[in-house]
BATOR-924153 format. One record per residue: residue number from 1; x, y, z of N, C-alpha, C in turn. Coordinates in steps of 0.05 Angstrom, whole numbers, plus 32768, in hexadecimal, padded with zeros to 4 digits. Layout:
+-----+------+------+------+------+------+------+------+------+------+
:   i :  nxx :  nyy :  nzz : caxx : cayy : cazz :  cxx :  cyy :  czz :
+-----+------+------+------+------+------+------+------+------+------+
: NUM :    X :    Y :    Z :    X :    Y :    Z :    X :    Y :    Z :
...
+-----+------+------+------+------+------+------+------+------+------+
//
This chain:
+-----+------+------+------+------+------+------+------+------+------+
:   i :  nxx :  nyy :  nzz : caxx : cayy : cazz :  cxx :  cyy :  czz :
+-----+------+------+------+------+------+------+------+------+------+
:   1 : 79FB : 9275 : 83A7 : 7A16 : 926B : 83A1 : 7A18 : 9268 : 8382 :
:   2 : 7A03 : 925D : 8375 : 7A04 : 9259 : 8358 : 7A05 : 9274 : 834A :
:   3 : 79F6 : 9288 : 8354 : 79F7 : 92A3 : 8347 : 7A12 : 92AF : 834A :
:   4 : 7A1F : 92AB : 8360 : 7A3A : 92B7 : 8364 : 7A4E : 92AA : 8351 :
:   5 : 7A4D : 9290 : 834D : 7A5E : 9283 : 833A : 7A5A : 928C : 831D :
:   6 : 7A40 : 9290 : 8316 : 7A3A : 929A : 82FB : 7A44 : 92B6 : 82F8 :
:   7 : 7A40 : 92C7 : 830C : 7A49 : 92E2 : 830B : 7A68 : 92E4 : 8309 :
:   8 : 7A75 : 92D3 : 8318 : 7A93 : 92D3 : 8317 : 7A9D : 92C9 : 82FC :
:   9 : 7A90 : 92B4 : 82F2 : 7A98 : 92AA : 82D7 : 7A93 : 92BE : 82C1 :
:  10 : 7A7C : 92CB : 82C2 : 7A76 : 92DF : 82AE : 7A89 : 92F7 : 82B0 :
:  11 : 7A90 : 92FF : 82C8 : 7AA3 : 9315 : 82CC : 7ABE : 930E : 82C1 :
:  12 : 7AC8 : 92F6 : 82C6 : 7AE2 : 92EE : 82BB : 7AE1 : 92ED : 829D :
:  13 : 7ACB : 92E3 : 8292 : 7AC8 : 92E1 : 8275 : 7AC9 : 92FD : 8268 :
:  14 : 7ABA : 9310 : 8274 : 7ABA : 932B : 8269 : 7AD5 : 9339 : 826D :
:  15 : 7AE3 : 9333 : 8283 : 7AFD : 933E : 8287 : 7B11 : 9334 : 8272 :
:  16 : 7B10 : 931B : 826B : 7B22 : 9310 : 8256 : 7B1B : 931C : 823B :
:  17 : 7B01 : 9320 : 8235 : 7AF9 : 932E : 821D : 7B05 : 934A : 821C :
:  18 : 7B03 : 9358 : 8232 : 7B0E : 9374 : 8233 : 7B2C : 9374 : 8230 :
:  19 : 7B3A : 9361 : 823C : 7B57 : 9360 : 8239 : 7B5E : 935A : 821C :
:  20 : 7B50 : 9349 : 820F : 7B55 : 9343 : 81F3 : 7B51 : 935B : 81E1 :
:  21 : 7B3B : 936A : 81E7 : 7B36 : 9382 : 81D7 : 7B4B : 9397 : 81DC :
:  22 : 7B52 : 939B : 81F6 : 7B67 : 93AF : 81FC : 7B82 : 93A8 : 81F1 :
:  23 : 7B8A : 938E : 81F2 : 7BA3 : 9386 : 81E7 : 7BA4 : 9389 : 81C8 :
:  24 : 7B8E : 9383 : 81BB : 7B8D : 9386 : 819E : 7B8E : 93A4 : 8196 :
:  25 : 7B81 : 93B5 : 81A5 : 7B82 : 93D2 : 819F : 7B9E : 93DD : 81A4 :
:  26 : 7BAC : 93D1 : 81B8 : 7BC8 : 93DB : 81BD : 7BDB : 93D2 : 81A7 :
:  27 : 7BD3 : 93BD : 8198 : 7BE4 : 93B5 : 8182 : 7BDF : 93C6 : 8169 :
:  28 : 7BC5 : 93C8 : 8162 : 7BBD : 93D9 : 814B : 7B9F : 93DF : 814D :
:  29 : 7B98 : 93F5 : 8141 : 7B7B : 93FD : 8141 : 7B6B : 93E9 : 8131 :
:  30 : 7B75 : 93E1 : 811A : 7B67 : 93CF : 8109 : 7B62 : 93B4 : 8118 :
:  31 : 7B76 : 93A9 : 8125 : 7B73 : 9390 : 8134 : 7B5F : 9394 : 814B :
:  32 : 7B60 : 93AB : 8158 : 7B4D : 93B1 : 816D : 7B30 : 93B1 : 8164 :
:  33 : 7B2C : 93BD : 814D : 7B10 : 93BE : 8142 : 7B07 : 93A2 : 813A :
:  34 : 7B19 : 9392 : 812E : 7B11 : 9377 : 8126 : 7B0C : 9366 : 813F :
:  35 : 7B1C : 9369 : 8154 : 7B18 : 935A : 816C : 7AFE : 9362 : 817A :
:  36 : 7AF8 : 937C : 817A : 7ADF : 9385 : 8186 : 7AC7 : 937A : 8177 :
:  37 : 7AC8 : 937A : 815D : 7AB2 : 936E : 814D : 7AAF : 9350 : 8153 :
:  38 : 7AC6 : 9342 : 8156 : 7AC5 : 9326 : 815C : 7AB9 : 9321 : 8177 :
:  39 : 7AC0 : 9331 : 818B : 7AB4 : 932E : 81A6 : 7A96 : 9334 : 81A6 :
:  40 : 7A8E : 9348 : 8197 : 7A72 : 934F : 8194 : 7A63 : 9337 : 8188 :
:  41 : 7A6E : 932C : 8172 : 7A61 : 9315 : 8165 : 7A60 : 92FD : 8178 :
:  42 : 7A74 : 92FB : 818A : 7A74 : 92E5 : 819D : 7A5F : 92E9 : 81B3 :
:  43 : 7A5C : 9302 : 81BC : 7A4B : 9307 : 81D3 : 7A2D : 930B : 81CB :
:  44 : 7A28 : 9314 : 81B3 : 7A0D : 931A : 81AA : 79FA : 9302 : 81AC :
:  45 : 7A02 : 92EA : 81A3 : 79F0 : 92D3 : 81A7 : 79EA : 92CD : 81C4 :
:  46 : 79FE : 92D1 : 81D6 : 79F9 : 92CC : 81F2 : 79E2 : 92DE : 81FD :
:  47 : 79E3 : 92F7 : 81F5 : 79D0 : 930A : 81FF : 79B4 : 9307 : 81F1 :
:  48 : 79B4 : 9302 : 81D7 : 799B : 92FF : 81C9 : 798F : 92E4 : 81CC :
:  49 : 799F : 92D0 : 81D3 : 7995 : 92B4 : 81D5 : 7983 : 92AF : 81EC :
:  50 : 7981 : 92C2 : 81FF : 7970 : 92BF : 8216 : 7953 : 92C2 : 820F :
:  51 : 794C : 92D0 : 81FA : 7931 : 92D5 : 81F2 : 7928 : 92BE : 81E0 :
:  52 : 7911 : 92B2 : 81E6 : 7907 : 929B : 81D7 : 7900 : 92A3 : 81BA :
:  53 : 78F6 : 92BB : 81B6 : 78EF : 92C3 : 819B : 7908 : 92C7 : 818A :
:  54 : 791D : 92D3 : 8196 : 7935 : 92D8 : 8187 : 7944 : 92BD : 8183 :
:  55 : 7942 : 92AC : 8197 : 7950 : 9292 : 8195 : 7945 : 9282 : 817D :
:  56 : 792B : 9283 : 8178 : 791F : 9275 : 8162 : 792B : 927F : 8147 :
:  57 : 792E : 9299 : 8144 : 793A : 92A4 : 812C : 7957 : 929E : 8129 :
:  58 : 7966 : 929F : 8140 : 7982 : 9299 : 813F : 7987 : 927C : 8137 :
:  59 : 7977 : 926A : 8141 : 7979 : 924D : 813A : 7973 : 9249 : 811D :
:  60 : 795F : 9257 : 8112 : 7958 : 9254 : 80F6 : 796F : 925F : 80E4 :
:  61 : 797B : 9275 : 80EB : 7991 : 9281 : 80DC : 79A9 : 926E : 80DD :
:  62 : 79AF : 9264 : 80F5 : 79C6 : 9252 : 80F8 : 79C2 : 9238 : 80E8 :
:  63 : 79AA : 922D : 80E8 : 79A4 : 9215 : 80D8 : 79A8 : 921B : 80BB :
:  64 : 799F : 9232 : 80B2 : 79A2 : 9239 : 8096 : 79BF : 923C : 808E :
:  65 : 79D0 : 9247 : 80A0 : 79EC : 924A : 809A : 79F9 : 922E : 8098 :
:  66 : 79F2 : 921C : 80AA : 79FE : 9201 : 80A9 : 79F5 : 91F3 : 8090 :
:  67 : 79DC : 91F6 : 8088 : 79D3 : 91E9 : 806F : 79E1 : 91F5 : 8057 :
:  68 : 79E6 : 920F : 8057 : 79F4 : 921B : 8041 : 7A10 : 9210 : 803F :
:  69 : 7A1E : 920F : 8055 : 7A3A : 9206 : 8055 : 7A3B : 91E8 : 804C :
:  70 : 7A28 : 91D8 : 8056 : 7A28 : 91BC : 804F : 7A21 : 91B7 : 8032 :
:  71 : 7A0C : 91C3 : 8028 : 7A02 : 91BD : 800E : 7A0F : 91CD : 7FF7 :
:  72 : 7A14 : 91E6 : 7FFB : 7A1F : 91F6 : 7FE6 : 7A3D : 91F6 : 7FE6 :
:  73 : 7A49 : 91FE : 7FFC : 7A66 : 9202 : 7FFD : 7A75 : 91E7 : 7FFC :
:  74 : 7A6E : 91D5 : 800E : 7A7D : 91BC : 800F : 7A79 : 91AA : 7FF7 :
:  75 : 7A60 : 91A8 : 7FEE : 7A5B : 9197 : 7FD6 : 7A68 : 91A2 : 7FBD :
:  76 : 7A6A : 91BD : 7FBB : 7A78 : 91C8 : 7FA4 : 7A96 : 91C1 : 7FA5 :
:  77 : 7AA2 : 91C3 : 7FBC : 7ABE : 91BB : 7FBE : 7AC2 : 919D : 7FB9 :
:  78 : 7AB0 : 918D : 7FC3 : 7AB2 : 9170 : 7FBE : 7AAF : 916A : 7FA0 :
:  79 : 7A9E : 9178 : 7F93 : 7A99 : 9173 : 7F77 : 7AB2 : 917A : 7F66 :
:  80 : 7ABF : 9190 : 7F6C : 7AD5 : 9199 : 7F5C : 7AF0 : 918D : 7F65 :
:  81 : 7AF4 : 918A : 7F7F : 7B0E : 9181 : 7F89 : 7B10 : 9163 : 7F8E :
:  82 : 7AFA : 9156 : 7F93 : 7AFB : 913A : 7F9C : 7AF8 : 9125 : 7F87 :
:  83 : 7AEF : 912C : 7F6F : 7AEA : 9118 : 7F5B : 7B04 : 9114 : 7F4B :
:  84 : 7B0D : 90FB : 7F4B : 7B24 : 90F3 : 7F3B : 7B1B : 90E5 : 7F22 :
:  85 : 7B29 : 90E8 : 7F0D : 7B21 : 90DC : 7EF4 : 7B21 : 90BD : 7EF5 :
:  86 : 7B34 : 90B2 : 7F03 : 7B37 : 9095 : 7F04 : 7B22 : 9088 : 7F17 :
:  87 : 7B1D : 9095 : 7F2D : 7B0B : 9089 : 7F42 : 7AF4 : 909B : 7F48 :
:  88 : 7AE7 : 90A6 : 7F34 : 7AD2 : 90BA : 7F39 : 7ABA : 90AD : 7F46 :
:  89 : 7AB4 : 9094 : 7F40 : 7A9C : 9087 : 7F4C : 7AA1 : 9082 : 7F6A :
:  90 : 7AB9 : 9079 : 7F71 : 7AC0 : 9075 : 7F8D : 7ABF : 908F : 7F9D :
:  91 : 7ACB : 90A4 : 7F91 : 7ACB : 90BE : 7F9E : 7AAF : 90C8 : 7FA2 :
:  92 : 7A9E : 90C6 : 7F8E : 7A82 : 90CF : 7F90 : 7A73 : 90BF : 7FA6 :
:  93 : 7A78 : 90A4 : 7FA6 : 7A6B : 9093 : 7FBA : 7A73 : 909B : 7FD6 :
:  94 : 7A8D : 909F : 7FDB : 7A97 : 90A7 : 7FF5 : 7A8D : 90C2 : 7FFE :
:  95 : 7A8C : 90D5 : 7FEC : 7A83 : 90F0 : 7FF3 : 7A65 : 90EF : 7FFA :
:  96 : 7A55 : 90E2 : 7FEB : 7A38 : 90E1 : 7FF0 : 7A32 : 90D0 : 8009 :
:  97 : 7A41 : 90BB : 800D : 7A3B : 90AB : 8025 : 7A44 : 90BA : 803E :
:  98 : 7A5A : 90C9 : 803D : 7A62 : 90D9 : 8054 : 7A4D : 90EF : 805A :
:  99 : 7A43 : 90FB : 8045 : 7A2E : 910F : 8049 : 7A15 : 9102 : 8055 :
: 100 : 7A0E : 90EA : 804C : 79F6 : 90DC : 8056 : 79FA : 90D4 : 8073 :
: 101 : 7A11 : 90CA : 807A : 7A17 : 90C2 : 8096 : 7A15 : 90DB : 80A8 :
: 102 : 7A20 : 90F1 : 80A0 : 7A1E : 9109 : 80B0 : 7A02 : 9113 : 80B3 :
: 103 : 79F2 : 9112 : 809D : 79D6 : 911A : 809E : 79C6 : 9108 : 80B1 :
: 104 : 79CB : 90EE : 80AF : 79BC : 90DB : 80C0 : 79C4 : 90DF : 80DE :
: 105 : 79DD : 90E4 : 80E3 : 79E6 : 90E8 : 80FF : 79D9 : 9101 : 810B :
: 106 : 79D9 : 9117 : 80FC : 79CC : 912F : 8107 : 79AE : 912C : 8109 :
: 107 : 79A1 : 911E : 80F6 : 7985 : 9119 : 80F8 : 797E : 9108 : 8110 :
: 108 : 798F : 90F3 : 8115 : 798A : 90E2 : 812D : 798D : 90F1 : 8147 :
: 109 : 79A1 : 9103 : 8148 : 79A5 : 9113 : 8160 : 798D : 9125 : 8165 :
: 110 : 7982 : 9131 : 8150 : 796A : 9141 : 8152 : 7952 : 9131 : 815A :
: 111 : 794F : 9119 : 814F : 7938 : 9108 : 8154 : 7937 : 90FF : 8171 :
: 112 : 794F : 90F7 : 817B : 7950 : 90EC : 8196 : 795A : 9100 : 81AB :
: 113 : 7957 : 911A : 81A5 : 7961 : 912F : 81B6 : 7955 : 912E : 81D2 :
: 114 : 793B : 912B : 81D3 : 792D : 912A : 81ED : 7936 : 9112 : 81FE :
: 115 : 793A : 90FC : 81F2 : 7943 : 90E4 : 8200 : 7960 : 90E7 : 820A :
: 116 : 7970 : 90F6 : 81FC : 798C : 90FA : 8205 : 798D : 910C : 821D :
: 117 : 797B : 911F : 821F : 797B : 9131 : 8236 : 796F : 9125 : 824F :
: 118 : 795C : 9112 : 824B : 794F : 9106 : 8263 : 795F : 90EF : 826F :
: 119 : 7971 : 90E4 : 8260 : 7980 : 90CD : 826B : 7999 : 90D6 : 8279 :
+-----+------+------+------+------+------+------+------+------+------+
//
C-alpha cells in the first residue's frame, strides 16, 4: 500500500513537470528550454541524493553555497547599504547581533539534531 501511494505521488509529480514543460514550449522555445533546465535542476538532487557518496558531496557544496551567501554577499550589502552616518554604531551592533543569533540558532539545531529526531 505504501509503495502504491509513493508510485502514484511520483507519477502525479512527473505529470505536472511534463505539463509545465509542454505549456512553456507552447508559449516559446526559449521559455521551454529554461523550464526544462529548471525541472532538471529540481529533479537531479532527488535522483543523486539516494547515493550516500553523492549525498556527502551535495551537502558539502550546499553548505559552501550557504556560507558564501551569508558571509560574502549579505555582509557586503549590509556594509554598504545598512550603515547610516548618524547611527552607524547601532546599525553595526544590530547587524552583527542578528548574524550571531542566526549562527547560534543553526549551530544549536545541528548540535541537538539527534535529540530532535528521537523525541
